[in-house]
C-alpha positions in Angstrom: -4.8 18.4 -6.6 -6.6 20.0 -3.7 -5.4 19.4 -0.2 -5.7 15.9 1.0 -7.6 15.5 4.3 -6.1 13.6 7.2 -6.1 9.9 6.2 -4.5 6.6 6.6 -1.7 5.5 4.3 -1.7 2.1 2.8 1.7 0.8 3.8 3.6 -2.1 2.2 7.1 -1.0 3.5 8.2 -0.2 -0.1 9.6 3.1 -1.1 6.3 4.4 -2.6 4.2 3.6 0.5 6.9 5.0 2.7 7.1 8.2 0.7 3.3 8.5 0.8 3.1 8.1 4.6 6.0 10.3 5.3 4.8 13.1 3.0 1.4 13.0 4.8 3.1 13.0 8.1 5.1 16.1 7.2 1.8 17.8 6.3 0.3 16.7 9.6 -2.2 14.6 7.6 -1.2 11.1 8.6 -3.6 9.3 10.8 -1.7 6.0 10.7 -0.5 3.3 8.4 -2.7 0.4 7.2 -0.9 -2.9 6.6 -3.0 -5.3 4.6 -2.1 -8.9 5.5 -3.0 -10.8 2.3 -1.8 -14.1 3.7 0.7 -14.5 0.9 3.5 -12.2 1.9 7.1 -13.1 2.4 7.7 -14.5 5.9 9.5 -11.4 7.1 7.2 -8.8 5.7 4.9 -8.1 8.6 7.6 -7.9 11.3 9.7 -5.6 9.1 6.7 -3.4 8.3 5.9 -3.2 12.1 9.6 -2.2 12.7 9.4 0.5 10.0 6.3 2.0 11.5 7.7 1.9 15.0 10.9 3.6 13.8 8.8 6.4 12.3 6.5 6.5 15.3 3.5 5.9 13.1 0.5 4.2 14.6 -0.5 1.2 12.5 -3.5 -1.0 11.8 -3.2 -4.5 10.4 -6.1 -5.7 8.4 -6.1 -9.3 7.4 -8.0 -10.3 4.3 -11.0 -12.6 5.1 -10.4 -14.7 2.0 -7.5 -17.1 1.7 -5.4 -17.3 -1.5 -5.8 -21.1 -1.5 -9.6 -20.7 -1.8 -9.1 -18.5 -4.8 -6.8 -21.1 -6.4 -9.3 -23.8 -5.7 -12.2 -21.8 -7.1 -10.5 -20.2 -10.1 -7.3 -22.1 -10.7 -3.8 -21.0 -10.2 -3.5 -17.4 -11.6 -1.4 -17.1 -14.7 0.5 -13.9 -15.8 -2.8 -12.0 -16.3 -4.3 -13.2 -13.1 -2.2 -11.3 -10.6 -4.4 -8.2 -10.7 -7.6 -10.3 -10.1 -6.1 -12.0 -7.1 -4.5 -8.8 -5.7 -7.8 -6.9 -6.1 -9.7 -9.7 -4.5 -7.5 -10.0 -1.4 -6.8 -6.3 -0.9 -10.3 -5.3 -1.8 -11.8 -7.5 0.9 -9.4 -5.9 3.4 -10.4 -2.4 2.3 -14.1 -3.5 2.9 -13.0 -4.3 6.4 -11.3 -1.0 6.8 -14.5 0.8 5.6 -16.6 -1.2 8.1 -14.2 -0.3 11.0 -13.4 3.3 9.9 -16.5 4.3 7.9 -15.6 8.0 7.5 -11.9 7.7 6.9 -10.0 7.9 3.6 -6.8 6.1 2.5 -3.7 7.2 0.6 -1.9 5.0 -1.8 1.7 5.2 -3.1 0.6 4.7 -6.7 2.6 6.7 -9.2 2.1 7.2 -13.0 5.9 6.6 -13.4 5.8 3.1 -11.9 5.0 1.4 -15.2 3.3 1.9 -18.6 0.1 0.4 -17.2 0.1 2.8 -14.2 0.7 5.7 -16.5 -2.8 5.3 -17.8 -4.6 3.7 -14.8 -3.5 5.8 -11.8 -5.7 8.7 -10.7 -5.1 11.4 -8.1 -8.3 10.4 -6.3 -10.2 7.1 -6.7 -12.9 5.2 -4.9 -12.4 1.5 -4.1 -14.9 -0.5 -2.1 -16.6 2.7 -1.2 -13.4 4.2 0.3 -11.8 7.4 -1.1 -8.2 6.8 -1.9 -5.8 9.7 -2.6 -2.5 9.4 -4.4 -0.3 12.2 -3.0 2.8 11.2 -4.9 1.1 10.3 -8.2 3.4 12.5 -10.3 6.7 11.7 -8.6 9.4 10.1 -10.6 11.2 7.0 -9.3 14.3 9.1 -8.7 12.3 11.7 -6.8 10.6 9.0 -4.7 13.9 7.3 -3.8 15.6 10.7 -2.9 12.7 11.7 -0.7 12.5 8.2 1.0 16.2 8.1 1.7 16.3 11.7 3.0 13.6 10.8 5.5 15.2 7.5 6.8 13.7 4.8 4.6 15.6 1.5 4.9 14.9 -1.3 2.4 13.5 -4.4 4.0 15.3 -7.7 3.4 12.5 -8.8 1.0 12.7 -5.5 -1.0 16.5 -5.8 -1.2 16.2 -9.3 -2.5 13.1 -9.3 -4.7 12.8 -5.6 -5.6 9.2 -5.6 -4.3 7.8 -5.0 -0.8 6.7 -8.6 -0.5 3.3 -7.9 1.0 1.4 -9.7 -1.7 3.2 -12.4 -3.7 
């Protein structure tokens, strides 16, 4: 993959988003962290994500989604096992639209990795476009072990939600 330009890292406070932001910072390509407030995170998520950004001295932007989860449930019904992606895409997609409006020429970076799951093995791409925003995946080929090692080496601390649920907790 060619060099990634300076960009903002999507930051959930999980190991993958931490490794992405930190790797960009070490290459002097991190403009800041973008925290998408979906409205359905665990109660401690935002404060712990703020604390992680402050500890790393990363500037951060919080972008709330303009659609409420409750409206989606009212409109489409409670999402079943196959509905998670639709809800996540809807909530996070609206926030990315807001990012594009406020930062029209900026790109994002995602912590997506092909090693995350069987589905991601085939769906993740080094560069994608979402809601008109270019999104880079700087750690796409990293293994889980490699991601953990890098994150720990650079001061990553699991949040309380991640320790309990094994997910970042930004979008339940």
